[in-house]
C-alpha positions in Angstrom: 7.9 -19.6 111.5 6.0 -21.2 114.4 2.4 -22.1 113.4 -0.1 -21.6 116.2 -3.7 -20.8 116.9 -6.4 -21.6 114.4 -3.9 -22.4 111.7 -2.2 -25.0 113.9 -5.5 -26.6 114.8 -6.5 -26.7 111.1 -3.2 -28.3 110.2 -3.5 -30.9 113.0 -7.2 -31.6 112.5 -8.7 -30.8 109.1 -5.6 -31.0 106.9 -4.4 -34.1 108.8 -7.7 -35.8 108.2 -7.7 -34.8 104.6 -4.2 -36.2 104.1 -5.0 -39.5 105.8 -8.2 -39.8 103.8 -6.4 -39.1 100.5 -3.7 -41.6 101.4 -6.3 -44.2 102.2 -8.1 -43.5 98.9 -4.8 -43.6 97.0 -4.0 -47.0 98.5 -7.5 -48.2 97.8 -7.3 -47.1 94.2 -3.8 -48.6 93.8 -5.0 -52.0 95.1 -8.2 -51.7 92.9 -6.2 -50.9 89.7 -3.7 -53.6 90.4 -6.4 -56.2 91.1 -8.5 -55.0 88.2 -5.8 -55.5 85.6 -4.3 -58.7 87.1 -7.8 -60.1 87.3 -8.4 -59.1 83.7 -5.2 -61.0 82.6 -6.2 -64.0 84.7 -9.7 -64.0 83.3 -8.2 -64.0 79.8 -6.0 -67.0 80.7 -9.0 -68.7 82.4 -11.0 -68.3 79.2 -8.2 -69.8 77.1 -7.6 -72.6 79.5 -11.3 -73.5 79.7 -11.4 -73.7 75.9 -9.2 -76.8 76.1 -12.4 -78.8 76.6 -13.2 -78.1 73.0 -9.6 -78.7 71.8 -9.4 -82.1 73.5 -13.1 -83.3 73.5 -12.0 -86.9 74.2 -8.9 -86.2 76.1 -10.0 -88.4 79.0 -9.9 -91.4 76.6 -6.9 -90.2 74.6 -3.6 -91.9 74.9 -0.5 -89.8 75.5 0.3 -90.2 71.8 -3.1 -88.7 70.7 -2.7 -85.9 73.3 0.7 -84.9 71.9 -0.6 -84.9 68.4 -3.6 -82.7 69.2 -1.4 -80.4 71.5 1.0 -79.8 68.6 -1.9 -78.7 66.4 -3.3 -76.5 69.1 0.0 -74.8 69.9 0.9 -74.3 66.2 -2.5 -72.8 65.4 -2.7 -70.7 68.6 -4.2 -67.3 67.6 -3.1 -65.1 70.5 0.7 -65.7 70.3 1.2 -61.9 70.5 -0.6 -61.9 73.9 0.7 -65.0 75.6 3.0 -68.0 75.2 1.6 -71.5 75.2 3.7 -74.6 76.1 2.7 -78.2 75.9 4.2 -80.8 78.3 4.3 -84.6 78.1 3.8 -87.0 81.0 7.5 -86.7 81.9 7.1 -83.0 82.7 9.1 -82.2 79.5 8.1 -79.4 77.2 7.4 -80.8 73.7 6.2 -77.6 72.0 5.9 -73.9 72.5 4.2 -71.1 70.6 7.5 -69.1 70.5 9.5 -72.0 69.1 12.0 -71.9 72.0 11.7 -74.8 74.4 12.8 -74.3 78.0 16.2 -75.8 78.7 15.2 -77.7 81.9 12.4 -79.7 83.3 9.6 -77.4 84.5 9.3 -77.1 88.3 7.1 -74.1 88.7 4.3 -74.0 91.4 1.4 -73.7 88.9 2.6 -76.9 87.1 2.9 -78.8 90.4 -0.5 -77.5 91.7 -2.2 -78.5 88.4 -1.0 -82.1 88.8 -1.9 -82.3 92.5 -5.2 -80.4 92.7 -8.7 -81.7 92.1 -9.4 -78.9 89.6 -6.3 -79.9 87.5 -5.5 -76.2 87.3 -2.6 -74.2 88.9 -1.8 -70.5 88.7 1.5 -68.7 89.3 2.2 -64.9 89.6 5.8 -63.9 90.0 9.2 -63.7 88.3 10.5 -66.2 85.9 14.2 -67.4 85.6 15.1 -64.2 83.7 13.6 -62.0 86.3 10.5 -60.9 84.3 7.2 -60.6 86.1 4.7 -63.1 84.6 1.4 -64.8 85.2 1.2 -68.5 84.3 -1.6 -71.1 84.4 -1.2 -74.8 83.8 -4.0 -77.3 83.1 -3.1 -80.9 83.6 -4.6 -83.5 81.2 -5.7 -87.0 82.5 -7.2 -90.0 80.8 -10.5 -91.4 81.9 -8.6 -93.9 84.0 -6.7 -91.1 85.8 -3.5 -91.5 83.8 -1.5 -88.2 83.4 -0.8 -87.7 79.7 0.5 -84.1 79.7 -0.3 -80.4 80.4 -0.8 -77.1 78.7 0.7 -74.0 80.2 -0.2 -70.4 79.4 2.4 -67.7 80.1 1.6 -63.9 80.0 4.3 -61.2 80.5 3.1 -58.6 83.0 5.5 -56.0 81.9 3.0 -53.9 79.9 0.3 -54.5 82.6 2.7 -53.4 85.3 3.6 -50.3 83.3 -0.1 -49.5 82.8 -0.8 -50.0 86.5 2.2 -47.9 87.5 1.2 -45.0 85.3 -2.4 -45.2 86.4 -1.3 -45.1 90.0 1.1 -42.2 89.3 -1.9 -40.5 87.7 -4.0 -41.1 90.7 -1.3 -39.8 93.0 -0.9 -36.7 90.8 -4.6 -36.1 91.0 -4.5 -36.6 94.8 -1.6 -34.2 95.1 -3.5 -31.7 92.9 -6.6 -32.1 95.1 -4.4 -31.7 98.2 -2.8 -28.6 96.7 -6.2 -27.1 95.8 -7.5 -27.9 99.3 -4.4 -26.3 100.9 -4.7 -23.2 98.8 -8.4 -22.8 99.2 -8.3 -23.6 102.9 -5.3 -21.3 103.4 -7.4 -18.5 101.7 -10.3 -19.4 104.0 -8.2 -19.6 107.1 -6.5 -16.3 106.3 -9.9 -14.7 105.7 -10.6 -15.6 109.4 -7.2 -15.4 111.0 -6.2 -12.0 109.5 -9.4 -10.2 110.5 -9.2 -11.8 114.0 -5.6 -10.5 114.3 -6.8 -7.0 113.2 -9.6 -7.3 115.8 -7.0 -8.2 118.4 -4.8 -5.3 117.5 -7.8 -2.9 117.5 -9.0 -4.3 120.8 -5.6 -3.7 122.4 -5.7 -0.1 121.1 -9.2 0.3 122.6 -8.0 -1.2 125.9 -5.2 1.4 126.0 -7.7 4.2 125.6 -7.8 4.8 121.8 -11.6 4.7 121.4 -11.3 6.1 117.8 -9.7 2.8 116.6 -11.9 1.0 114.1 -11.8 -2.2 112.1 -12.4 -2.2 108.3 -15.2 -4.7 107.6 -14.2 -7.0 104.7 -16.8 -9.8 105.0 -20.5 -9.8 105.5 -20.6 -12.8 107.8 -19.9 -13.8 111.4 -16.4 -12.2 111.2 -18.0 -9.0 109.8 -20.6 -9.1 112.6 -17.7 -9.4 115.1 -16.0 -6.4 113.5 -19.3 -4.4 113.7 -19.6 -5.4 117.4 -16.0 -4.3 118.2 -16.6 -1.0 116.4 -19.9 -0.6 118.2 -18.1 -1.3 121.5 -15.4 1.2 120.7 -18.0 3.8 119.8 -20.0 3.2 123.0 -16.8 3.2 125.1 -15.9 6.5 123.5 -19.3 7.9 124.3 -19.0 6.6 127.9 -15.5 8.1 128.2 -16.9 11.4 127.0 -19.8 11.3 129.3 -17.5 10.3 132.2 -15.1 13.2 131.5 -18.1 15.5 131.3 -19.4 14.1 134.6 -16.0 14.6 136.2 -15.8 18.1 135.0 -19.4 18.8 136.0 -19.1 17.2 139.5 -15.8 19.0 140.1 -17.6 22.3 139.3 -20.6 21.3 141.5 -18.3 20.5 144.4 -16.0 23.5 143.9 -18.9 26.1 143.9 -20.1 25.4 147.4 -16.6 24.9 148.7 -15.6 28.3 147.3 -18.6 29.9 148.9 -17.9 28.2 152.2 -14.2 29.2 152.1 -15.0 32.7 151.0 -17.5 33.5 153.8 -15.4 31.7 156.4 -12.5 34.0 155.5 -14.8 37.0 155.5 -16.2 36.2 158.9 -12.7 35.5 160.2 -11.2 38.8 159.0 -14.4 40.9 159.4 -15.7 42.9 162.3 -17.0 40.6 165.1 -19.7 43.2 165.9 -21.2 43.1 162.4 -23.8 40.5 163.4 -25.9 40.9 160.3 -23.0 40.2 157.9 -21.9 37.2 160.1 -25.5 35.8 160.1 -25.8 36.1 156.4 -22.4 34.4 155.9 -23.3 31.6 158.3 -26.6 31.0 156.4 -24.6 30.8 153.1 -22.2 28.4 154.7 -25.0 26.2 156.1 -26.8 26.2 152.8 -23.8 25.4 150.7 -22.7 22.7 153.2 -26.2 21.1 152.9 -25.8 21.3 149.1 -22.4 19.7 149.3 -23.7 16.9 151.6 -26.5 16.3 149.1 -24.0 15.9 146.2 -21.8 13.6 148.3 -24.8 11.5 149.4 -26.0 11.2 145.8 -22.5 10.0 144.8 -22.5 7.5 147.7 -25.9 6.2 146.7 -24.8 5.7 143.2 -21.7 3.9 144.3 -23.8 1.6 146.6 -26.2 0.8 143.7 -23.3 0.1 141.3 -21.7 -2.3 143.8 -25.1 -3.9 144.8 -24.6 -2.7 148.4 -27.8 -0.6 148.6 -30.0 -2.1 151.3 -33.7 -1.1 151.7 -35.6 -1.2 154.9 -39.0 -2.4 153.7 -42.1 -1.8 155.6 -45.8 -1.0 154.9 -45.9 2.8 154.6 -48.4 5.5 153.7 -47.1 6.7 150.4 -49.1 9.9 150.6 -47.3 11.0 153.8 -43.9 10.7 152.1 -45.1 12.3 148.8 -46.9 15.2 150.7 -43.8 15.9 152.8 -41.6 16.0 149.6 -44.1 18.4 147.9 -44.3 20.8 150.9 -40.5 20.9 151.0 -40.6 22.7 147.6 -43.6 25.0 148.3 -41.5 27.9 149.5 -38.9 27.4 146.7 -41.6 27.4 144.0 -43.1 30.6 145.4 -39.7 32.2 145.6 -39.0 31.3 142.0 -42.4 32.5 140.9 -43.5 29.0 139.8 -46.8 27.3 140.7 -46.6 23.9 142.4 -50.0 22.2 142.2 -50.8 19.2 144.4 -54.2 17.6 145.0 -53.9 15.1 147.8 -56.4 12.2 147.4 -58.3 11.1 150.6 -56.6 7.7 151.0 -54.4 5.2 149.2 -53.5 1.6 149.9 -50.1 1.1 151.7 -46.9 0.4 149.8 -44.1 -2.0 150.8 -41.1 0.2 150.6 -38.3 2.2 152.2 -39.8 5.5 153.2 -36.5 7.4 153.1 -35.6 6.1 149.7 -39.0 6.8 148.2 -39.0 10.3 149.7 -35.6 10.7 148.0 -37.1 9.6 144.7 -40.0 12.2 145.0 -37.6 15.0 146.0 -35.3 14.3 143.0 -38.2 14.3 140.5 -39.9 17.4 141.9 -36.5 19.2 142.1 -35.8 18.4 138.4 -39.2 19.7 137.5 -38.6 23.0 139.2 -35.1 23.2 137.9 -36.2 23.0 134.2 -39.3 25.1 134.5 -39.1 28.8 133.8 -40.8 31.6 135.8 -44.6 31.5 135.7 -44.5 27.8 134.9 -46.5 25.1 136.5 -45.5 21.9 138.2 -48.4 19.5 138.9 -48.2 16.4 141.1 -51.0 13.8 140.9 -51.6 10.5 142.5 -54.0 7.7 141.7 -54.5 4.0 142.4 -55.4 1.6 139.6 -55.5 -2.2 139.4 -53.1 -2.8 142.3 -50.6 -0.1 141.5 -50.2 3.5 142.7 -49.2 6.0 140.0 -47.4 9.2 141.0 -47.2 11.7 138.1 -45.1 14.9 138.1 -45.6 17.1 135.1 -44.2 20.5 134.3 -44.4 23.2 131.6 -40.7 23.5 131.3 -38.2 23.4 128.4 -38.8 19.7 127.8 -36.3 17.1 126.6 -35.2 16.9 123.0 -36.2 13.6 121.3 -32.6 12.6 120.7 -31.8 12.9 124.4 -34.9 11.3 125.8 -33.8 7.6 125.5 -30.7 8.3 127.5 -31.8 10.6 130.4 -31.9 7.6 132.8 -28.3 6.6 131.9 -25.6 7.2 134.4 -23.6 10.5 134.0 -25.9 11.6 131.1 -27.1 15.3 131.1 -29.4 16.5 128.4 -28.8 20.1 129.4 -25.2 20.7 130.4 -26.1 24.3 131.3 -28.1 23.2 134.4 -26.5 22.3 137.6 -26.4 18.6 138.7 -24.2 15.6 138.6 -26.1 13.7 135.9 -26.6 10.6 138.1 -29.8 11.7 139.9 -32.3 10.0 137.5 -30.1 6.9 137.2 -30.2 6.6 141.1 -34.0 7.3 141.0 -34.6 4.7 138.3 -32.6 2.0 140.3 -34.4 2.8 143.5 -37.8 2.5 141.8 -36.8 -0.8 140.3 -35.7 -2.0 143.7 -39.3 -1.3 144.8 -40.6 -3.5 141.9 -41.9 -0.3 140.2 -41.2 1.5 137.0 -40.1 5.0 136.0 -41.5 6.4 132.7 -40.6 9.7 131.2 -42.3 11.4 128.3 -41.4 14.8 127.0 -41.9 17.3 124.2 -39.4 20.1 123.7 -40.6 23.6 124.7 -43.8 22.0 126.0 -42.9 20.1 129.1 -42.1 16.8 130.7 -44.2 14.1 132.4 -42.6 11.7 134.9 -44.7 8.7 136.0 -43.7 6.4 138.9 -45.7 3.2 139.4 -45.4 1.2 142.6 -47.3 -2.0 143.5 -49.5 -1.8 146.6 -48.5 -4.0 149.5 -50.1 -7.4 149.6 -52.3 -8.3 152.6 -52.1 -11.6 154.4 -55.3 -12.6 152.6 -53.7 -11.9 149.2 -50.6 -14.1 150.0 
C-alpha cells in the first residue's frame, strides 16, 4: 500500500521527529545509566583507596619491610572481599598477597599499575578486560617513602559483570518503555490521523458527487470541530447548489414559456394574415398590432437577458452625466398611465417642483423605474393603488413606489433580489428583473430596499446620491 497525502507527511515529519527524539533520549539514558553505575563503582574504589592513609599513617617513613607487614594485615582483614579483590605488590612489581588467596602467575603490567607509579597523584585506574576476558575496573595506589623510594602498591579489582548486567537490563527496560511510548504515539496518532483523513476522503467523494450533479449528496458529521465545520460547509454548499439548480431549472422553464408565448402569437397571426382574405383590413390590422406588441414584449425579454448577462460578466457600461431625475421618473410613470386605467388601477404621482441633479445613466435609471412600476402594477389587483413619491434628504434622492397588492410572503422577501428567484410563479416574468435593477442601482452608488406585508402591499425605495458640484469636490 502506497502511503500518501496527510499520512505520508505525518510519517515523514511528526513520526520521524518523534523517532529521532526517542532514539536521542534512549542513547542519552543509556550513557547516563552506564556512567552512573560505573561512576558509582569508581567512587566506591576511590573511597577504599583514599582510606589507605589511615591504614598506612606513616607509610612515607616506612621501609618496605614495614609496608609488607601492614599490607598483609590490611589484605587479610579486608571487609569487602565479596565486592572487590585487593592485591598488595612489593617494590619489584610482584604480588605478595591477595584477598582471594590466589596470586597472579606473572608480574603485573596493567596500565593502572604503571600510571600509579608514574603519575604525581600515585593513583591509576583501568577499565577493561582482564586476561580471562572478564570486564573489570581496577585502581592501583603506589606507596612511596618520604624520600621518594617506591616500597609497593595496593590494587583494588572489581568485576563489572553484575554492573554490566544491571546496566544492560536497565537499558533494555528504557528501550521497552521507548517502544511502548512509540507504539502508543503511533496508535493514538493513527486514530487522530484517521479521524481527519477518513472524513476528508468522504468529503472528497461527496464533493465529486456534487460536481457530477448529485446535489442530494450529504456528509455525516462525526466531529464537532474544524472537520465538522467543513462537513457542514460542504453540506450547506450542496443544499445551496441544489436550490440554485432548482431555481435555474424553474427559470429555464419560465423563460422558455415567456419566449414561446409571444412567438406563438406572432406565428399564429402571421399565418392567419398569410392565409386570410387580403381585403379584410380590420382583421389584418388587429393581427399586425398583436405581432408588434408581442415582438416588443419579446425584445424586452431578450434585452433583459442581455442586461443580466452583461452585469454577470462585468461588461455593463454606464454613460454617466448630470441628469434631471424627475424627467426620467415622470416619463416612466406616464408610460403606465394608460395601462393603469385600462386595468382599473389608480396610479398616483405627485411631482415635486425641483430636485438636485443626479450623476447617472438616464436610460438605465429609466429602465429601473419602469421595472419597479411594472412590478407594482403586475401584483396589484383591480381597484388597487400604486403611489410614486420623490423627496430629497441629506444629499440623497429617495424614490418610493408603493402598492396595495398581494405583498410578498416573509419567507420570500430576503430572496426577491436574487437572480432567477420568483416569489409568485403564477405571474409572468423571467425572475431576473429585480436582480438587474438592484445591480444597476448599486452601479449608481445607490440602494434598493424592499419592505412588504402579505395581502397588504409592497414598498420599494430607491436612494440615489445627488451629483456633487465643483464646489463640493
